[in-house]
N, C-alpha and C positions, 0 to 999 in steps of 0.2 A: 209526345208520348214520355213519361216520367222513365229515367235513366234507371238501369239495374244496380242495384248494390254490390259494392265490388267484394270480391271475396272476404278480402280483412272484414269488413264490415259483418259479414255473412257467419264468419267463423266467431267473432265476438258475441254471437246472439246464443253458441251452445252448439255442441255436435249435433245435439238431437234435430235441431230446426234446420241445417244442415242437412244431414240424411236424408230427411224428409223431402227436401226441395231436390236433392240430386237424384233419387228415388224417383222423383215424378220428372224429371229432365226439366228442371224451372233454372237450373243452373249452367253455365257456359264451361266448355271444356279448358279453355285458352286462357291462362292468369300469369301468362310470361310478364316478368318483372314485379309481380306481389312483394309488397313488402310488409310484414308482419314482426310485432314490438310487443315482447314480453304478453304475447300470446300463451294462454293456459289452454289446454284443449285434450280432451280424450275419447277414446273410440272414435273420432272422425271421421270417413272413408274420403279418402284423397287418389285414390286408385285411379291411374290412367291419365289424371288429368296434365295438362301442360305449365308447369311451373319454372321453365326456362329462366334462367337469373334469378329466381326468386330469393328474398332474404329474409332470414329467419334471425333475430336480435333477443337474445335472453328469453327464448320460448322453453315454458315445460309441456313437452308433447309426450303423451301415455296412450299406448296400444293404438295410433295414428298410423291409417291403411295407404302407404306409400305405394305400393304395389304397381308396378308397370308404367309408374308415372316418369315423367321425361324431367329428371331435376339438373341436367346438364347448365353447368355452371351457376347452379345455387351456391347459396352462403350460408350456413349456420353457425351463428357465434352466440358463444356463452348458451346459458341454458343446463337442460335437460330431458334428453328423450330416452323413453323407458319403452319397453317392447314394441317398437315400431316395426311396420315391417315394410322392407327396400328392396323385397323381392323382385326380380324382373327390370328393375327402375334404372334408368338409365343416368346415372351419377357422372358422368364424363364431362370433365374440369371442374368439379362440384366441390366446397371448402368445407371443412370441419374444423372448426377454431374454439378452444377454450371451453370445451363444453363436456357434458359426462352423457357416455352411451351406456344403456344399460339392457342388455337381455333383448338387441335389436339383430331383424334377423338380412342380411345382404345377400342369400344366397341367389346366384344368378344372374344378379345387378351388372349391367355392363358401366363400362368404364371405369372399372377397380381400380387401372395401374395409374389411370391421371387423378384419382383424387388427392387432394392435399390434405393432409391431419397434422393440427399444429396444436398441440399441449391437449389433447383429447384424453380421457380418464376413461377406458374401457371395460367392462364386465360382464364377463360370459355374451360378448358380440360374436355371433354366428355368420360364415360366409367371407369374410374379406380376405382369407388368407387360403378359400377354398377347403376351410374345413369341414368335418362332416358336425352334425349337430349336436350338442350334448346330451347325454338319456336324462330322460323327463326326472324332475325333484320325485324325492319321496312323499307320500302321503303324508299331510300335517298329522303329526304326532296326536293322540286323542286316548284320553282312559290312561290304563296301567302304562300304554307304551309312552306315555310322556314325562315317568317318572324314572328316575336313579334305579339302581340295583337294589340299593338297599330300601329305599320306598317301597317297591314292589314285593318285596319280599314279606315288608312289613303287613305289606296290602293285600298279599294273597292268604296270609296266614290268619287275616283278621276274617278274611272271608271262607276259609275253610274251617275254622271256630264255628263262625254262621251256619254252615251248613251240617256242622256235628248237631247242632243245638235245632236244626231244624227251624232256624228262622231263613227268610228271606232275603239272598247275597246281591245286593247292589253294588253301584261302580262307587267304591268308598274314596275313588280322587277326581277331581274333576278336571276337564280336560283341558290343553293348552293350546289356548287360541288365538295366536298373534296375529294370525289373518283379519279377526275383529275390530274394527272401527274405533277409535279411543271413545263415541259415543257411548259404542255399547257397554265397551270396558267400564266405564264414569256410570251408568245406567246400572249395571248387576252391581259394583261394588255400593251406589248408594241405596239400593234395596236393602242390602245385608246392613247397613249401619243403621237402619231404624229412621230415628228422627233425621232429616234433612238437616246440616247446618242452615246457617243463613247466607251463606257466601255464595248458595248454588244458584243464588239470583243474579250474581254478576255475570254468570254464563247462560243467558237465555236460548240463545243459539243449540245448546244441547239437549232443549226441553227438560227440563231435571223436575223429578218430585219438588213438588213446594212445601215449606216448611205453613207449619198451620197459622201461626201467629207471630207477628213482629214485633219486639220489643219498641216500647213509646220512644219518641225522638225528633227531633228539629235538625239535623243535621242533613246536607245534602245527599251523603250516602243513603242514609235510611229514608231518605225521602223517593231518590232514585230505585231502593230494591222495593217500596214500596208501590210505585209506578210499574215496575218489571212485574211483579206477582200480580196486581190487578189487570194488566194484559193478558200473561199466561193463563189468566182464570177468563179468557174471553171477554173482559169489560174493558172499558174503555177509560184509561186514568184521565182524571181530571187535571186542569193547570191551576197552579196558585198562583195568583200574580203576583205576591211579595214573594214568592219561591223563585217564578220566574225573575223579577229583579235580582234576587240574589246569586242566579244561576249568570245570568246576563254580567254580573257586575265582576263573578268569578274569573268569568272569560277574558275580560277587558283588563283586568290586573293581574291576569297570568297567576293566579293562586296557586296555591297546593291543589286544590278541590277543584281545580280546572277540569280535571277527565269526569268525573261524575258531574260536572255542572252541567257539560254539552250532552250526556248520555241521559242526563233527566229532561235538558231541552226536547232532546229527542224519542224520549217515552211519551212526553205531553205534548208533543206536535207543534211544537213553538221554533221558528227559525231563529239559530243564534245571531245575534248581531256584530259578534264580534268571528272574526277566525284567525289573522296571524297574530293578534294579541297574545292567543295562549300558546302559540305554537314552539316558542321558546321553553316552556315550562314541561310541554307536554314531550317534546323531543328529548329535552333533559333525561326525563324520568324513565323513558323507553331506554336510551342510552345505558342508564346508570345499571337497570336490569340485565341488558343485553352484556355489558362485559365486567357482570360477576360472573367466575370462575366457578360454573357449577353446571355439570353436562345437565340436571334437570330442572336447573333454576326457572321458578316460575317467573311469568309474564305476565303483568295486570292486564285484563282483557279491555277494561273500562279506558287504559289508557291507549290503546291499538283502537277501540272503538272510536274513541273519541278521535284520532285521526283519520278515522275513514271518515264520519261525519262531518267534520270541517274540511276533509277533502285537503289536507297536509301533505302532502304524496315526495317533498323535497329531501331527502336525506332521511326517508323512512324505509321504503323498498329493500335497502341493503343488509337490513335485519331479518328480513323473510329467510335466508338460507339457516341463519344460526335459529333461530323458532323453529322452523321446519325439524334442526337436527335434535332439538332438545324434546321434540315431542316425538320422534322416534322413539331414542332412549326411554322415555317417560313412559311409553306405550308396551315399548317391549319388557322394560323392569313390570309393569302392573302384570301383562299378560304371567310372567313367568311367576310372580307371588301369588295371583289368583290361583296358578295351578299346583301351587305346595311348592316351588322352586325356591332358593336363597342361596345367596353368596357360596354360603360354607357346603352346599352337597355338591355333587358334579352335574352342575347346572347347563355347562354347556353341551350335554348329551344330547338336551330338548334341543339347542339353538340350532345344531346341527341337522336335525331330525325336520324341521321347515323352512321352506324358501322364502315365507313370508318372514321370519324372524331371522336371518340370515340378510335379508333385504335392508330391515329396520338397525340391523347391528352395521352393514356397511355403513347406512345411510348417518348413524350417531357418531360412530368413532373410524369409519374407515377398517384397515386392517389390524389397527391397535387394540387386541382382546385386554392388556393390561389396564388402558383406558375405560375400556368398558366393564372390567371387572369393578375398578374404583368406583366407578360412576353407579353401580349395582349397589355396592357397599352404602356408598353415604345414601342411597335411596331407601333402602332396607330398614336403615336405622331410622328412619321419621316416622313419627307417630302416624296411623294409617289416614288419618283426617285430611293431615299433611302433604301425604303422598297424592292421594284422590284430586285435594285441591290444585296440587303443582298439573295433571295429569289435563282437568277440566280447565283451568285457566291456559294451557298453553295451547286445547284444540282450539278454544274460542279465538286466540291471538292470534294463531296461525290464518286461521280461517278470516279474519280482519285484515291481519297483513296481505293476504292474496287478494282480497279483493279491492286494498288501495292499489298494491300493483295493476290494477287492470283498468285505473281509471285514467284517464285519457290524458298525456303529456303537454303540460302548460296551466295545470289546475292550479301552481303555484309556483311563483319564482322566487330564485335564490332569494328574497330578500327579504329583510326585518329592520325596517324603520320606523321610528317614533308615529305614535297613534296620531299626533296631531296633523301628520304628511296625508293619513290616508282615510281621515274622518270627516264626517258630514252629518247634521241631524242625529248626533248622539250614536252614530253607530260606524261602521265599517264601510266604504265606498266595495262595492262588487269590482272584484277583478275582471277585466273583459279580456284582455289580450298582452302579449307582451313583444313588443318588435325590435327589431334590427335597425340600424340609422338608416340604410340604404330603401324601407320599407316606411320610413315616415313621409314623403313625399305624396306617395299613392296612396296611402290607407287614414294620414292622421294630419294633413298638413295644415287646415286651418288651427286645431287644438295644439299643434307644434308652435303655431305662429303664438297664440293666445301666451300660453304657458311658458313657451321656453323663447321665444322671440326669434325662431327659426324663420326667414321669408318662405311665402308658400311657394313649392315647388322645388326647394332645396334640402338639399343632406346636410342634417346638423356639422358644423365642422367638428374637427379632433375628435369625433366620435367613436374611433373604431372600436369595438369589444366591445359598447356600451349596451346596456337593455333599457328600452323604454315601457317602462310598465304603465299602462291604459287602464285607470278607474271611472266609474262612475256612481252616482250617488242615486239610488232606488227611489229615494222620495220626492227630489226636486230635479235631477236630471242633470246634473252639475256633472262635469269631468274634469278631470285631472291626466297628467303626463309628468310621474316621475323618473330622474334619469338614477340608474344604477353602474356606477360604474366597476370595472374588475377589480379594482383596489378596494373597494368599499366592503 
C-alpha cells in the first residue's frame, strides 16, 4: 500500500487541494513534528489539527486557520503571518522568533503565558493581552470621498454646473482602489495609453495588451519578444537553430544578454545546456538593481525569470523581501495617481481611508511617512510610461522570485568553479546531489574511490565542513565528484 503523502508535500501543492482533501476526510489529523520551510500558503484550513512541535521556518502564511489546533512547542522562525486565526489554539511552549505578525487573532488561545516572543514585529494583533478586537476598518474610499477637500469642492462645482445646464451628472473622479492587484492597475493604465509599448512583452505573466507589430531585428531581446508575442497569440514559437546556438553560447560565456538568452530558450522549448556558467552575471545583475537606493526602483523580470528557469536559488531568495517592498510602494503610488492624487495635495487623507493602502504603506516604509512621501515625489515625477514599466516589471519579478523561493533546497550548491570541471559532451553535467563527508561511504563509495582515491567504506580524511558535489553527464552517463571546501 502506497504511503500517504506528508502534510509538507500536500501543502506545497496548494491550499485548494489540501482543503478539498481535508473536507473529504482524506488527510490525517495528527502531524506532530511536521517541518515547513519557506512555505507560501493562503486560506489553508489547519483548524483542529495536531501540530505539536511543528517547525515553520521562513514561511509566508496568509489567512491560515489554526483555530483549536494543538501548536504546543511549535516553533515559528522568520517569515510573515498575516490575518491568521489562532483562536482557541493550544500554544503552550510555542516560540515566535524574528517574524512579522499582522492582524492575527489569538483570542481564547491556551498557554499564552508560556509563549516565547523574540524579535517579533506585531501590527494590529488581537488577543495576546486579553484586549478586545479593534473596530472594523472604514470602507475603501470611493469616488468623491477619495479626494481632498479642494478636489471635492471643485468636482462638486463641475457637477452642479452640469446639472444647471441639464447635462447628465456623472462621477468625475475615478475611485481610489489600492486593494486592486498590480495586474489590474497595469491593465487599466495600459488601456489608457493606447498603443502598447514593446516592453510589455517582458511581462507575459500579466497578460498584457500586445503590440501590433515589432520592429525588425536580430538581437536576442527582439527574438525573445517575438517568441513571447507568438505564444500569447496562442501560437507555438519556432526554434531557430542558429539563434538557439547563440543563446546557449551566451549562457556558457556568462554574457550580458544571458538573461534574455535563457528566456528565449524557455519560450521555444529548448533545454539550456548551461546553468552555472551564467550564474555570476545573472546574480550580479539582480544585485545591482536591488542595491539602487530607490523605493520604486525597477527589477528586470527577464533576470529573475532566467534565475527561475535555470533554478539558480543560492543568494537569490534573500532579495525577495526588497522586491515585495518596492512593489508595495509602486502599487500604492500608482493607485493614488490613478485616483487623481499627487504629492502636493493632501494625499494622506486617502491613505488613512483604506486598510489596503495602510497595509501597502506599512510594507513599503513601515512607520516612516517622510520616506513614503519622498518616494511618492520621485515616482510622480517620472513619465507615465516609466511609472507603468516599473509597476509591471516589479510585479513580474516578485512572482518569479516567489517561485524561486519555493524550489526545493539543494537545487544549486554554493559553488562556482571553472566550466572545465563540470562539462562533458559540450554541456554542463547535471547536478545530482550535495553530500557531506560522512555520507560518502553509504551513497557514493565507488565514485569517491575512482574520483578522489578514498577507500570504499571510509570517510574522506580532514574533510569536516567540505561539500562533495555529485554530477552526471546526461549524454554518456559519466559521473564526477567535486570537492568544495569552506575557504574556497
